[in-house]
Each structure stands twice: as C-alpha cells, then as structure tokens.
C-alpha positions as CSV (number, residue, x, y, z in Angstrom):
1,M,87.7,103.2,126.7
2,S,88.8,100.4,124.4
3,G,92.4,100.4,125.3
4,S,92.1,99.1,128.9
5,S,89.4,96.6,128.1
6,T,91.3,94.9,125.3
7,T,94.6,94.8,127.0
8,T,93.4,93.5,130.3
9,G,92.0,90.4,128.6
10,M,88.5,89.8,129.8
11,P,87.9,86.1,129.8
12,D,85.3,86.1,127.1
13,E,87.2,88.5,124.8
14,L,89.8,87.8,122.1
15,R,93.2,89.5,122.0
16,R,94.1,92.1,119.5
17,R,97.4,90.9,117.9
18,L,97.1,91.2,114.1
19,G,98.5,94.1,112.2
20,V,97.9,95.2,108.6
21,S,100.3,92.7,107.0
22,D,98.8,89.8,109.0
23,A,95.3,90.8,108.1
24,V,96.2,91.1,104.4
25,V,97.9,87.7,104.4
26,I,94.8,86.1,106.0
27,G,92.6,87.7,103.3
28,L,95.0,86.5,100.6
29,G,95.1,83.0,102.0
30,S,91.3,82.9,101.8
31,M,91.1,84.3,98.3
32,I,94.2,83.1,96.5
33,G,93.4,79.5,97.3
34,A,91.6,76.6,95.6
35,G,89.2,79.0,93.8
36,I,91.8,79.8,91.1
37,F,92.5,76.1,90.6
38,A,88.9,74.9,90.7
39,A,86.5,77.7,89.6
40,L,87.9,78.7,86.2
41,A,86.6,75.6,84.4
42,P,83.0,75.7,85.5
43,A,83.0,79.4,85.0
44,A,84.3,79.0,81.4
45,R,81.6,76.3,80.9
46,A,78.9,78.9,81.8
47,A,80.4,82.0,80.2
48,G,82.4,80.6,77.3
49,S,84.5,83.4,75.7
50,G,82.9,85.9,78.1
51,L,84.9,84.5,81.1
52,L,87.0,87.7,81.5
53,I,83.8,89.8,81.6
54,S,82.5,87.5,84.3
55,L,85.8,87.9,86.3
56,A,85.5,91.7,86.0
57,L,81.9,91.6,87.1
58,A,82.6,89.4,90.1
59,A,85.5,91.8,91.0
60,V,83.2,94.8,90.8
61,V,80.6,93.2,93.1
62,A,83.4,92.1,95.4
63,Y,84.9,95.6,95.5
64,C,81.5,97.1,96.5
65,N,81.1,94.4,99.2
66,A,84.7,94.9,100.4
67,T,84.2,98.7,100.7
68,S,80.9,98.4,102.6
69,S,82.4,95.7,104.8
70,A,85.6,97.8,105.5
71,R,83.6,100.8,106.6
72,L,81.3,98.7,108.8
73,A,84.2,96.7,110.3
74,A,86.0,99.9,111.3
75,R,83.0,101.1,113.2
76,Y,82.1,97.7,114.7
77,P,85.4,96.0,115.3
78,A,84.0,92.8,116.9
79,S,84.1,89.2,115.9
80,G,81.2,88.2,113.6
81,G,81.4,90.5,110.6
82,T,78.1,91.1,108.9
83,Y,76.3,89.3,111.6
84,V,77.2,92.2,113.9
85,Y,76.7,94.9,111.2
86,G,73.2,93.7,110.3
87,R,72.2,93.4,113.9
88,E,73.4,96.9,114.8
89,R,72.2,98.7,111.6
90,L,69.1,96.8,110.5
91,G,67.9,94.8,113.5
92,D,68.4,91.5,115.2
93,F,66.7,89.4,112.5
94,W,68.9,90.6,109.7
95,G,72.1,90.2,111.7
96,Y,71.0,86.6,112.5
97,L,70.1,85.9,108.9
98,A,73.5,87.1,107.7
99,G,75.3,85.0,110.3
100,W,73.2,81.9,109.4
101,A,73.9,82.4,105.7
102,F,77.6,82.8,106.4
103,V,77.9,79.8,108.7
104,V,76.0,77.3,106.5
105,G,77.5,78.6,103.3
106,K,81.1,78.6,104.5
107,T,80.7,75.3,106.3
108,A,79.9,73.8,102.9
109,S,82.8,75.7,101.4
110,C,85.1,74.2,104.1
111,A,84.1,70.7,103.1
112,A,84.7,71.6,99.4
113,M,88.2,72.9,100.1
114,A,89.0,69.8,102.2
115,L,88.0,67.5,99.4
116,T,90.0,69.6,97.0
117,V,93.1,68.9,99.1
118,G,92.3,65.2,99.0
119,S,91.6,65.1,95.3
120,Y,94.9,66.7,94.4
121,A,97.1,65.2,97.1
122,W,95.8,61.6,96.9
123,P,92.9,61.1,94.6
124,G,92.3,57.5,95.6
125,Q,91.8,58.5,99.3
126,A,90.3,61.9,98.9
127,H,87.8,61.6,101.7
128,A,90.4,60.3,104.2
129,V,92.9,63.0,103.3
130,A,90.1,65.6,103.6
131,V,89.2,64.6,107.1
132,A,92.9,64.5,108.1
133,A,93.3,68.1,106.7
134,V,90.3,69.3,108.7
135,V,91.6,67.8,111.9
136,A,95.1,69.1,111.5
137,L,94.0,72.7,110.6
138,T,91.5,72.8,113.5
139,C,94.4,72.0,115.8
140,V,96.5,74.8,114.3
141,N,93.6,77.3,114.8
142,Y,93.1,76.0,118.3
143,A,96.7,76.9,119.2
144,G,96.2,80.6,118.4
145,V,95.4,83.0,115.6
146,Q,99.1,84.2,115.4
147,K,100.2,80.7,114.5
148,S,97.4,80.6,111.9
149,A,98.6,83.9,110.4
150,L,102.2,82.5,110.2
151,L,101.1,79.3,108.5
152,T,98.9,81.3,106.1
153,R,101.8,83.5,105.2
154,A,103.9,80.5,104.2
155,I,101.0,79.0,102.2
156,V,100.4,82.2,100.3
157,A,104.1,82.4,99.4
158,V,104.1,78.9,98.0
159,V,100.9,79.4,96.0
160,L,102.0,82.7,94.5
161,A,105.3,81.1,93.5
162,V,103.5,78.2,91.7
163,L,101.1,80.7,89.9
164,V,104.0,82.9,88.8
165,A,105.8,79.8,87.4
166,L,102.7,78.8,85.5
167,V,102.1,82.3,84.0
168,V,105.8,82.6,82.9
169,A,105.7,79.1,81.3
170,A,102.4,79.9,79.5
171,L,103.5,83.3,78.2
172,A,107.0,82.2,77.2
173,S,106.1,78.9,75.5
174,G,104.9,80.4,72.2
175,T,101.8,78.3,72.3
176,G,99.6,81.1,73.5
177,D,97.3,83.0,71.1
178,A,95.8,86.3,71.9
179,A,92.9,85.5,69.5
180,R,91.7,83.0,72.1
181,L,90.8,85.9,74.3
182,D,88.3,87.3,71.8
183,I,84.6,87.4,72.9
184,D,82.4,85.4,70.5
185,S,78.6,84.8,70.2
186,D,78.7,81.9,72.7
187,A,78.9,84.5,75.6
188,T,75.3,85.1,76.7
189,V,74.2,87.5,79.4
190,G,72.8,84.6,81.6
191,G,76.0,82.6,81.2
192,V,78.2,85.6,82.0
193,L,76.2,86.3,85.2
194,Q,76.2,82.7,86.3
195,A,80.0,82.5,85.8
196,A,80.4,85.7,87.8
197,G,78.4,84.1,90.6
198,L,80.7,81.1,90.5
199,L,83.9,83.1,90.4
200,F,82.6,85.2,93.3
201,F,83.2,82.1,95.4
202,A,87.0,82.7,94.9
203,F,86.9,86.4,95.9
204,A,84.8,86.1,99.0
205,G,87.8,85.5,101.4
206,Y,88.1,89.2,102.4
207,A,85.3,88.5,104.8
208,R,87.9,86.7,107.0
209,I,89.5,90.1,107.7
210,A,86.2,91.6,108.9
211,T,85.3,88.5,111.0
212,L,88.6,88.9,112.8
213,G,87.7,92.4,113.9
214,E,88.2,91.6,117.6
215,E,91.7,90.3,117.0
216,V,93.0,93.2,114.8
217,L,95.2,96.0,116.2
218,D,93.7,99.5,115.6
219,P,90.8,98.1,113.6
220,A,89.5,101.5,112.5
221,R,92.8,101.9,110.6
222,T,93.8,98.3,109.9
223,I,90.6,96.8,108.4
224,P,89.9,99.6,105.8
225,R,93.5,99.3,104.6
226,A,93.8,95.5,104.6
227,I,90.6,94.6,102.8
228,P,91.1,96.6,99.5
229,I,94.8,95.7,99.5
230,A,94.1,92.0,99.7
231,L,91.2,92.3,97.1
232,G,93.4,94.3,94.7
233,I,96.3,91.8,94.9
234,T,93.9,88.9,94.4
235,L,92.2,90.5,91.4
236,G,95.6,91.1,89.7
237,V,96.7,87.5,90.3
238,Y,93.4,86.1,89.0
239,A,93.4,88.2,85.9
240,V,96.9,87.3,84.9
241,V,96.3,83.6,85.5
242,A,93.0,83.6,83.6
243,I,94.5,85.4,80.6
244,S,97.5,83.1,80.6
245,V,95.3,79.9,80.8
246,L,92.8,81.2,78.2
247,S,95.5,82.1,75.7
248,V,96.9,78.6,75.9
249,L,93.7,76.4,76.2
250,G,91.0,78.7,74.8
251,P,87.5,78.9,76.2
252,Q,86.5,75.5,75.0
253,G,89.6,73.7,76.2
254,L,89.3,75.5,79.6
255,A,85.6,74.5,79.9
256,E,86.4,70.9,79.2
257,S,89.4,70.6,81.6
258,A,89.1,68.9,84.9
259,A,92.4,70.4,86.1
260,P,92.9,73.5,83.9
261,L,96.1,74.8,85.4
262,S,97.8,71.4,85.1
263,D,96.5,71.2,81.5
264,A,97.8,74.7,80.8
265,A,101.2,73.6,82.0
266,R,101.2,70.6,79.6
267,A,100.0,72.8,76.7
268,S,102.9,75.1,77.4
269,D,105.4,72.2,77.0
270,A,106.2,72.5,80.7
271,D,105.4,68.9,81.9
272,W,107.9,69.4,84.8
273,L,105.5,72.0,86.1
274,V,102.4,69.6,86.3
275,P,103.3,68.0,89.7
276,V,104.3,71.4,91.0
277,V,100.8,72.7,90.1
278,R,99.2,69.7,91.8
279,V,101.2,70.5,95.0
280,G,100.3,74.1,94.7
281,A,96.6,73.3,94.3
282,A,96.7,71.2,97.5
283,V,98.6,73.8,99.4
284,A,96.2,76.5,98.2
285,A,93.2,74.5,99.3
286,L,94.8,74.1,102.7
287,G,95.2,77.8,102.9
288,S,91.6,78.4,102.1
289,L,90.5,75.8,104.5
290,L,92.6,77.2,107.3
291,A,91.1,80.7,106.9
292,L,87.6,79.4,106.4
293,I,87.6,77.5,109.7
294,L,89.0,80.6,111.3
295,G,86.1,82.8,110.0
296,V,83.3,80.4,110.6
297,S,84.3,79.8,114.2
298,R,84.4,83.6,114.9
299,T,80.9,84.1,113.5
300,T,79.7,81.1,115.5
301,L,81.3,82.7,118.6
302,A,79.4,86.0,118.0
303,M,76.1,84.2,117.4
304,A,76.6,82.1,120.5
305,R,77.3,85.2,122.6
306,D,73.8,86.5,121.6
307,R,72.3,83.0,122.2
308,H,71.3,82.5,118.5
309,L,73.5,79.4,118.9
310,P,74.1,77.4,122.1
311,H,75.8,79.8,124.6
312,V,78.3,77.2,125.5
313,L,80.1,77.9,122.2
314,A,80.9,81.5,123.4
315,A,83.8,80.3,125.5
316,V,87.3,81.7,124.8
317,H,90.3,79.6,125.8
318,P,92.1,81.2,128.8
319,R,95.6,80.4,127.4
320,F,95.3,80.5,123.6
321,A,92.6,83.2,123.5
322,V,90.6,81.5,120.7
323,P,86.9,80.4,120.7
324,H,88.0,76.8,121.2
325,R,84.6,75.2,121.6
326,A,83.3,76.9,118.4
327,E,86.4,75.8,116.5
328,V,86.1,72.2,117.7
329,L,82.4,72.0,116.7
330,V,83.0,73.6,113.3
331,G,85.9,71.2,112.6
332,A,83.8,68.2,113.6
333,V,80.9,69.2,111.4
334,V,83.2,69.9,108.4
335,A,85.0,66.6,108.9
336,V,81.7,64.6,108.9
337,V,80.6,66.4,105.7
338,A,84.0,65.9,104.0
339,A,83.9,62.2,105.0
340,T,80.4,61.4,103.7
341,A,79.5,63.9,101.0
342,D,80.3,64.7,97.4
343,V,80.4,68.5,97.6
344,R,81.2,69.6,94.1
345,G,77.8,71.3,94.1
346,A,78.8,73.1,97.4
347,I,80.6,75.8,95.4
348,G,77.2,77.1,94.1
349,F,75.5,76.6,97.4
350,S,78.3,78.4,99.2
351,S,78.2,81.3,96.7
352,F,74.5,81.7,97.3
353,G,74.9,81.9,101.1
354,V,77.8,84.3,100.9
355,L,76.0,86.6,98.4
356,V,73.1,86.8,100.8
357,Y,75.5,87.6,103.6
358,Y,77.0,90.5,101.6
359,A,73.6,91.7,100.5
360,V,72.9,92.3,104.2
361,A,76.4,94.0,104.5
362,N,75.6,96.4,101.7
363,A,72.1,97.2,103.1
364,S,73.8,97.9,106.5
365,A,76.4,100.2,104.9
366,W,73.6,102.2,103.2
367,T,72.4,103.2,106.7
368,L,75.7,104.7,107.8
369,T,75.9,108.5,108.1
370,P,78.7,110.6,106.6
371,G,80.1,111.0,110.1
372,E,80.2,107.2,110.5
373,G,82.3,106.8,107.5
374,R,79.6,106.0,104.9
375,P,80.9,105.2,101.5
376,H,79.4,106.8,98.4
377,R,75.8,105.7,98.2
378,L,76.4,104.1,94.8
379,I,78.7,101.5,96.3
380,P,76.3,99.8,98.7
381,A,73.5,100.2,96.2
382,A,75.5,98.5,93.4
383,G,76.8,95.9,95.8
384,L,73.3,95.0,97.1
385,A,71.9,94.7,93.5
386,G,74.9,92.8,92.3
387,C,74.7,90.3,95.1
388,L,71.0,89.5,94.5
389,V,71.4,89.3,90.7
390,L,74.4,86.9,91.0
391,A,72.8,84.8,93.7
392,F,69.7,84.0,91.5
393,A,71.8,83.7,88.3
394,L,73.6,80.7,89.9
395,P,72.6,77.1,88.7
396,L,69.0,76.5,89.6
397,S,69.7,73.7,92.1
398,S,72.1,76.0,94.0
399,A,69.6,78.8,94.1
400,L,66.7,76.6,95.2
401,T,68.7,74.8,97.9
402,G,70.2,78.1,99.1
403,T,66.7,79.7,99.3
404,A,65.4,76.7,101.2
405,V,68.2,76.7,103.8
406,I,67.9,80.5,104.3
407,A,64.2,80.1,104.8
408,L,64.8,77.3,107.3
409,G,67.1,79.6,109.2
410,A,64.5,82.3,109.3
411,A,61.9,79.8,110.6
412,V,64.3,78.7,113.3
413,Y,64.7,82.4,114.3
414,G,60.9,82.9,114.4
415,L,60.4,79.8,116.5
416,R,63.1,80.7,119.0
417,R,61.6,84.2,119.4
418,A,58.2,82.8,120.0
419,L,59.5,80.4,122.7
420,T,61.7,82.9,124.5
421,Q,59.5,85.9,124.7
422,H,58.5,86.7,128.3
423,P,55.5,88.7,129.4
424,A,57.7,90.7,131.8
425,S,59.7,92.1,128.9
C-alpha cells in the first residue's frame, strides 16, 4: 500500500529519503545547538546549585515526550508531528491546538536562534546578521531536505568538537572544584522547576525527527530508533558540559555570566579557546535555526493540507520535493521578527508553546492500544503531568503570554468552524 504511493511521487507528497543516521543528525542539530550556549546561565539563575537536578528533570520529561512521540510517529508517519497525532487520537481541535502551539512557539525560537547567531558572530550588527542567516538557511532548506541533513551533519561535528575541547580544557586545568557541584539551600523547588522548563527548550529538538515523518525511510523502524538515540547523546553531552562549567565557575559565577562557556574557557586558563567557543556558538545556533525552519515548515504544510492555514501553503515543489511556499513564508516571518524584535524572552515563550505541544502528544499516546505500540502507561502520564507543571513554572510573563496566544489560537479555530459549517453536512 505505502510502497507504491511513496515511490511514484504524488505531486503533493514528500519523498522518503532519510535513514536512521540522517534522522539522528537532524535531531542532534536541533538539540545540541544554541541551547547549551545560552540556556545554562538563566537556568542557573533560577535553580542555583540545583541546576543539575533541573537538567535531570528536564531530561526525564523529554524522555517521556520522546517515547510517546516515537510510538505515535511510527504509527502516523506523516509530516506534522503532534498536529497529526492529536487530530487522529483526540480530535480535530486538539490536533490544531498542538500545531498552533508548535508553529508560534518555534517561530519565536527561530528568531531567538537567528539573533544568537548575530550576537556571537557580529554583536554590533546582530539584527542584520540574523536576517542574513534566516535568508541563507531558508534557501538551503528550499533546495531539498537531503542537503539540509548534509549541512546539519557538518554543523553537529563542529559543535561537538568545540564542546569536547572546552570540557577537556576545564577538567585538565586544575581550576575545577567538585565542591561547586554540591547542592545548597539556595536551590528551591520553584527555582528548580523553572530552570527545568528553561532547559527543556534545549532538549525539544527531537520533534524535528517526528515532523519529518513523511520524508523518513521505513518510519515504523527509523523514528523509534532515531529519537531515543538523539536524545541520549544530547543528554550525555549536556551533562558533561554542565558539570565541567559548574566545576570551574560555580553556580553563582554561571548565573552571572553572559557567555558562560566562553567564561569557563577563560577560567580554565584556555584563552585561546574563547574565539573558538564564539564560533562554535554561532555555528550551533545556525544548526538549530536550520532544523527549526525545517520543522515549522512541515507542520505548516500539514495544517495547510487540512485548511487550518491557507491551502496555498500545502504546495510541494515538483523538483526539490519540499513545501516551498510554507518554507518561504516561515523564513519571511522569522526574518521580520529577527530584524525588529528583542527576543531574549522568546526562550520562555517558546518553551511554553512546546510544552503544550508535548502535553497533547502524551495525551495522544495514552489512547494507543497495546497492538498499536502503546508505551507503558506511566510514560505518557508522567510526560503529560511534567509538561503542564514545567509550563506553568516558567517565568510569569512567559506563562501569561503563552496562555494568551494559545487561547487566541483556540478562538481562531472556533471562529473558523462557525464560518465554514454547512447545513448540508
């Protein structure tokens, strides 16, 4: 059934070209990106010496979400991720709400990553560099997903090399102190939860694998393998880097740092590594931006197919086999935001939207039967509860803005339904 339809290349379908290694690399490019360079300091500010607890908590929630997403993606291997799962398992509204939360949250995240590129590469012209980065990566995605996977592979290799160099320098310098890893009374429950919500921003990239479900070879086998592999590698890298930086700077020094990995290099008497870390941060943000634009455009494609967004965005390019109109629109919106806005608060807003998205994913996974590959019931239950707790533990401004935008999306859905219902139906 699926073999002939996917190989003949229907004009509105994407081509299955990505194997396990490509899917893992795209997930790594989304996760091992600017998050590790940018999220540690605000998380340390919230959690204090409880930072590593927050990292572990974010990883547990991410694991539950990843497991639920992998089981659902294997059963529904189509572009759109939780937008599709929510629609199929919970109903049209919940699928729409997940898609809305993903698109608005990740569009903000795209702008944040673009500005991260600008702030590291050329601080005096951060907005101009951000716009140029968005335009360049939109063109790369337009040329085809295989080229995107190839570029992401190179970016991941560069970032990992930089992080390995930093960890080795920190651990070999003699300036590290294991006592700085101790948990003190400054670690509160609220602070630890808020930091976990902020750190979740850096883990959320495995969604890119699920949203590429229509372009993955043998999705029932590839997606459940690729998601936990990418998440496990990312957790290992984040834990080692966080421990190394904490041992050198301590919780207070990390919380006060504007560029913690650069400061960790200086504190490790490795000044030569500082410009390397700056380049690594810019490259990492490019990797995240590349994969983010890829994922948002695929969810936009799926929602446009169902006419929750303008149907003209459902077009797939006949030569490059990509949703070219959706990619151009996403790139244009992100470029405008990156050119005009200060999006430091976008990390919290993006985390809220993505946590809502995964709450729907876990609720959808709960409805799977054993024959459909349902995970142990504890996993979607813990994932759903964790998403909601972390979402509302975020800074108040992020939670309030996120709630308002989600409510706006729900109102738009209700208005559209009211306008399009026909007596004949």
